[in-house]
Structure formats: C-alpha cells, structure tokens
N, C-alpha and C positions, 0 to 999 in steps of 0.2 A: 429380365428387365424390360419394362415398357418405355419406349421413347416416343415423344410427340414433337415433331418438327413443325414449328410455326413461323409465320412471317417469312415465307420462302416463295421463290419462283419455281414451280414444279415443271420440269422439262420431261414431257411424256412422249417417247418416240412412237408408241403404239397409236395414240390418238392424234399425234402431230401437234400437240398443244404446248404453249409456253404461257403459263398464267399463275397468278398468286394462289396460294392454297396452303393446306396443312397435310401432314402425313403422319400416320401412327404405325409404330412397329412394336411387335411383341413376339417373344420366343423365336427370334431370328427371322420372322416373316413379316411382310407388310399386311397390316390389318385393313387399312383403307385410307381414303383421303377425305379432307374437308369435314371432319367430325370434331366434336369437342374433345379436349384432352381427357383421357380416362383417369379415374381417381388413382392417385399414387404414381402416375407416370412422370418420368423425367422430361421436363419441357426444354427443348433446345430452340432458342430464338436465332433464326438464320440471318437476321438483319437484312432481309430483302434479297439475299443472294440466291444462286441457282442450286437446286437439288435435283439430281438426275440419277438414273440407274448407273451402277458402277460399270466401267469400261471392260469389255471382253476383248482382250488383245490377242489376236490370232497370228501366230508365227514368231514367237519369242525364242531366241537361242539362249540357253543357260549352259554354263560350262561343265556341269556335273553330268556324267563322269568324265574325268580326263583333263578338264581345263578349268579347275576351280580358281586358278589365278586370274582368269578373265571375268568369271561371274559364278557365284554360288547361288543355291536356292534361297539362302537367307538374304544376300545382297540384292538379288533380283526381286524378292518379295518386298523388301523395304522400299526399293525404288518404285515398284508398282504401286504400293500403298500411297507413297508421296505423290504419284502421278494420277491418282484416281482410278487405277486399274485394279479391279477386284477379282478378275479371273484371267489367268495367263494360260494360253494354249501353246505349250512348249514344242519346239521342233526336235527331231531325232538326230540332227547332224552333230552328234557329240563324238567323243573318242573314248571307247568304241561307240559306234552308233547304236541307237535303240532298235535292235532288230531281232531280239529274242524275248520271250516272256520273263526270263530271269533278270535281264537288264532293265526291262520295263518295271518290274516289281520293285527293284532297287531304287529307281528314281522316284517312283510313286511314294515309297516309304520315306525317302530323304526329303521330298518336298513337303509331306505332311508334318514332318518333325521340325522343319526349319523355316518355312515361309508363313507370314501372317495373312496371305491371300490364297484364294483357290488356285491350284495348278492342275490342269489336265494335260495329258500327253498324247502327241502323235507318235506313231511308230514308222519305221522305215518300210517302204514298199518292196524293196529288193534287199537281199542280204549284203551287208556291208555298204549299202547304197551304190553298189557297183553296176547295177543294171543287167545282171546276168541270170539271177535266179530269185524268184519272189520269196518273200518271207512267209512264215506260217500265220497268215492273216487271221484265221479263226482263233487260234490260240492267243494271239496278241489282243484280239477283241475281248476274249474272255478275261484276260489279265488287266484290261482297262484302257486299251488304246481307243482314242476317240476319232482318229482318222489316220490315213497312211500317205506318206510322202517321202521322196528322196531329197527334198529341199532343192538346192540349186544344182544337184547332180542330175542332169537330164539323161534319161535312158535313151541310148541311140538305137537299140534293137527293138523295132516295132513289134516283132513277134513276141518277145518277152513281155512287153508292155501290154499287148492285147490279151495275153494269158492272165496277167495280173489283174487287168480290168475285168475280165470275164469272171475270175474267181471272186474278186471284190463284189461284183454285181450279185453273185449268187448268195453272198452273205449280207448284202445291204450295206457294205462298208463304203465310206466316203474316201475318195482318192483326191489328194491335193497335188497339183502339178505346177512346175515352174516353166511357163511357156517360153522357150528359147530354142532356136536351132543350134545345137551344141557345137558343131564344127565351126560355123561362122562366128559364134560368140566366144570361142576359146581365145583367151589372152587379151580380149578387148577391155579397155579401160575407160572408153568414152563412146558417145554416140557419134556416128560418122557425120561429117559436115564441115563447113568452113572453120568452125572453132577448133575442132579436133585436129584438122590439118595444120592450122596455124600453130598449135601447141605441139605438134609432132607426136600425138598420142595414138596408140593402136586403137582402132575404133570398129564398131559394128553398126550396120544399118538397123534402124528400128523394124525393118521388114523381117529380121530374124525372129522377132517376137511373134509376128503374125504367122510366119511359117511354122513355128513350134506349136502355136495355138491351133492352126489348121489341121496339123497332124493329130493332135490330141482330140479335137472335136470329131474327126473322122472315126477315131477309135471309140469315142463315146457313142456315136451313131451306130457303130457296129456291135457294141457290147451292151449298151444301155446302162453303163455304170453311173453312179452318182459322182459328180466331178466338180472340183473347185480350182480355178486358176488363181494362184496366190498373188501374182503381180501382172496387172495389165497397165502398161505405162505409156502406150503410144496410140495415136489416133488410128493408125492402120489396123490395129487389132480389134477395134470396136465393132466394125461391121460384121465380122464372123461371129463375134459374141452375141450380137443382136439377133443374127439369123438363127443361131443355135437356140436361143431362148424362144424365139418366135415359132420354131419347129417343135417346141415342147420337150427338148432335152433337159435332163435334170442337171443343169449347169448354173454355177454362180461364179463370181469373180471378186477379187480384191485388189487393193493398191496400197502402197505404203504412204505414210504421211509425208515423207521426204519428196516423193515424186509428184505430190500435188501442191507443194509449197516451195520447191526449189527447181532450178533449171540448169542446163549445161554450163551457163556462164558463171554459176556460183563456184565452179572448180577454180576459176581465177588463175592464180599463179601456182598451179599444181598443188592445191590444198588437199591432202590425202583424206582428211575427215569427210570430204565430199565424194569420195570414191565408193560407189554402191554397186549392187548387183540387182537388176540391170543398171547400167549407167544412167545418170541424169539425162533427161531428154530436152528437146527444144521447148521454147515457150509455147509454141503452137500445140505441141503434144500435151504439155501440162494443162493448158486451158481446155483442150478437148476431154482430157481425163477428168478434170474437175466437173465439167458439164455432165459427163456420164455418171459420175458419183452422185451429183445432185438429182439427176433424173431417175436414179435407181438401176440403170443399166449395169454399173459396177455396184456390187452389193455391200462390200466390206471395206472399211478403212482400218488399217493396222499400223503398228509401229515398225514391224520387221526389225526388232531390237537385235543387234548383232555386235556383241562386245569384242573389242580387239585391244591388245596391250600396246603400249607405246612402241615397243621394238618392232612390231609388225606394221605400224602405221608410219613411223619415221624412216621411210624408205622412198626412193624415186617413185613417182606416181604409178607407173605401170607395174612396179614390183610390190607395192603396198597391198596389205589386206583390204578387202572390200567390206563395207558395212559400217553401221553407226548405232550407238546406243540411243534409245528413244523412250524408254518406259516413263521417265519423269517429264520429258519434253513433249510427249504425244499430245496431251490435251492443249497446252498453249500453242503448239504448232498448228494443230487442227483448227483452233479458234481464229487463225489467220483467215480461213475461208469464211468464217462468220463475220469478222470485222470487214472483210472485203465485199460483203454482200452476196457471196457466191452460194452460201447455204445458211439455213436457219439452225437454231440449236436443236430442235427436235429431229431435223434431218441428219445433223451430225451424229447424234446419239443413236439414231436408227442404224447408221453405218458402223458405229463404234461399239454398240452394245446389243441392240435388239437383233439385227440381222445375223451377226456371228453366232449368237446364242441359239437362235432358231435353226440355223443351218446345222449346228452341231448337236441339236437336241437337248440343250440345256434350259433350265427353267428361269434363268436370270435374265438381265437386260430389260426388265419391265418395272413399272410402278403399280402393277395390278395387285389386287388383294390376293394373298396367298403366295406371291412371288417371294423369293429369298430377299432379305433386307440387305442387299448389296448396293450401297449408295455412295455418291460423291457430292460433296458440297463445295461449290467453287464460285469465285468472283471472275466473270469473264472479262472484266475491264481493268483489273489490277495490273499495272505495268511493272516490269522488272527487267534487269539486264542479267542474262544467264552467265553464271560462272561455272565452268565445267568441273572445277575442283570441289564444288559443293554438292555434286551429284552423289547419290547413294550407291550407284553402280560401282563395281570395282574398276571397270574400264571407263575411261573418260572421253572416248572418241565420238563426240557430238559435233555435227556441223553447225550447231547454233551457239557455239561458244562466243561470248561477247555480243550476242544479238539482243536487240530490244524486243521483248515479247509482251503479250498481254494474256492474262488468265492465270490465276493462282488457285490451287487446290487448298481448301480450308479444312476439310475433314473427309475421311474415308471410313466406311463401315462395311464389314463383312459379316453376314448373318446377324446383323444387329450389334456387333461388337466393334467399337471404334479401334481402328488399326493405324490411323494417322490423324493428326489434328492437335489443336491446343498448342502446347509448347513446341511441338514438332513442326508446325506449319511455318 
C-alpha cells in the first residue's frame, strides 16, 4: 500500500525543522517529502497536525518471562502503539534474566508473535545480573542482543566490570550502565535534603550518582568500551559526562521523562507512584538536566517504563516497589518541555527517536527517503486529564494519574502499517 500524508507539520529531527509538508510511504519505507500524491495512493489528510518519526523507547521493562501479570509483550505493544512508540528497546531484568541465548531467543520469538510494534532486546552483562561472572556476550550478540546491561543492579566488583568492558570492547558491543554508588544507594527511597528529612525517608545524596559515573568513566578510559549511562539525573553528574565527551570517549547518556518533568516535592504525602530509581531530584537538578538534554550533552530521553502491580505499590513508601509505567504517557509528558519553552519539537524527537536509533545502529528515527515508515501523528496541544485505568498497560502505576496533560497521539504506523488510530485514538 502507498500512503500519502498531506496537510501536516513535518517534525524532522535530522534537519531540525518543523514545517508544513507532505510525506509519501510505499512498501514500508519513506519514499520522500513534498511530492505530489502518486497515482492510486491512499491520501491521509493530517489536518495540520504533527507527523514525526516513531519514538524509539530505550529501557522498557516487560514482564515476560516470569512476570506476565505485570506486563506482557502484547499489552506493552498496545500501550506503545497508543503512545507513538514504534520501537521498544527492552531491558533484561526479567525473571529469569535474559542472560543466555536460549532465553533471548524465546523473548524475541514471543515479541514477534505478540506485539504490533518493533521490539529489540538488551541482554544481561553478568550472569543472573549478580555482578560476579560476565555472560557470553558474543553468543548473545549472535542471537540478537542489541546492547548489554544489568539494569539497576550495579556491579560492585570493578575487576569483573573491567573484564566485561574489555571483552565487550573486543566485540564492539555497547554496554549500558546505571550510574550509582551501590552501597550508598542501597535502601534509599528519596534524594537527601530537607524534604527527605522532614518526611523521615531513607535518602541518598545525588553525589552517589556522580561517584558511580566517575568509576564507570575511568573503566571506559581504561578499556575503550562503547558506553551509555541510562540515567543521568543530577547536576553533579554533568561535568564528568561533559569531560568524557570532550576527551573523545565513546560515551552517551540518557534520562527518563519523569526526571525532567517531576521533582522531589511531587512525592508529597508518600505517594508511592512517584517512587523511582534513582529517586526524584531537586528542582535545581531537574532544570540542569533539562538544559543538558536541550544542549545535547544528554543524548536520549526515554520512558524507563517499569510496571508494578498494586500489591507492590500499596505499601509504606520505603517498602514499595520503585518505578512507573510510561509507554502511553511518554509523549504527552515530554511535551511539557515543549510547552514550557525548554525544547522545540525537532529537539525532542532527536532525543526520543533519532539519537537512540543512531546509538543502537537502527535505521529508524528519521523522515529520510529509504527509512522505515515508522511514524506518529499527534496533536501537541490537545488537552486531557489522564485516567490510569484507561491505560493499556497491565499495570497502572503512573505518577500522572489525574494530571492535566497536553498532547494526544492520533495515529501510529510501523513499516507503513497503521497499528493505532481511528476508533482506537
């Protein structure tokens, strides 16, 4: 089928443009822009709304295997399609973890059978994510692993980590790390400061993030590994990141949408849907990270989608599970930065689509001729009040429940096939 999108605002993160135009799609790929509709093409009038590359969401937790009651490939795929996410980069922190080619092949097959969007998988860096013995990185790459990470299990043994980094470097593998000093961070539920003290919450200094990043970057310098920090959330971690990039290290960084749109005061009266890893930071930290994202120092904006059931969230704050679902709320939450004047739309989609695709070696995230026709049509100004029970995720642990938001997805296409829109929107 040939599609011709007309009367649209094309958001192009590569050229940095936001301008009226048309887009033609055929055989699952983009043919070009600003041409007349081909004979026989299905014309889609976008009504002046925004058409952008589909979001590449790096760091999504899916419950298969082991926790399908929290999220399945099908429910995550439906939520992603409704949120304009066309490619999910799934985490390996499952039960059991994705640390062998056999488990990886199982989840790849399940994802292809069940999800309407693309799903690529990261594998564990160490066996069982225990930080004691590295996985068979080469075999896992052959089986389809796109990167390697132990997620929020930080390896304490620097010798094990240096060996894993060295081996990954020899194979050209990308290592994704969660920069935290693990001993200081253990058991922490909030960022240290007056607010945490008044609430009586176990807290950790934001310097723990910088300490973890400093160690990782020293190992990067020693081994030359390709490295991505999945969560940079504090101002103190930005100078080491900037120095590493200036020194030519192969380093990138990301941040979750929650850490650029919320701060420590949103915890309020112990609202556990706001308990995240790392914990929400001060407003000064949030503003510094937003500025770093806008400047390109932080490369990637992600949802860090982490489903949790009601039983694990309806507990005292320090005992509750950390994390929040965000596949469907990712785009409207990110648009808060656009409406606040902190970032323009091409800049947002550079962080949400183009940069993660480039870092992971994927051809998507662009509106260029020949790129996959993974697209999202959205109205950035449409207001709504979020009802968490209408989310397509199995788990409903969103911090935005009842919040007034702006930005609705009107349609999502994967390889030119519509996976969301019309009666679904």
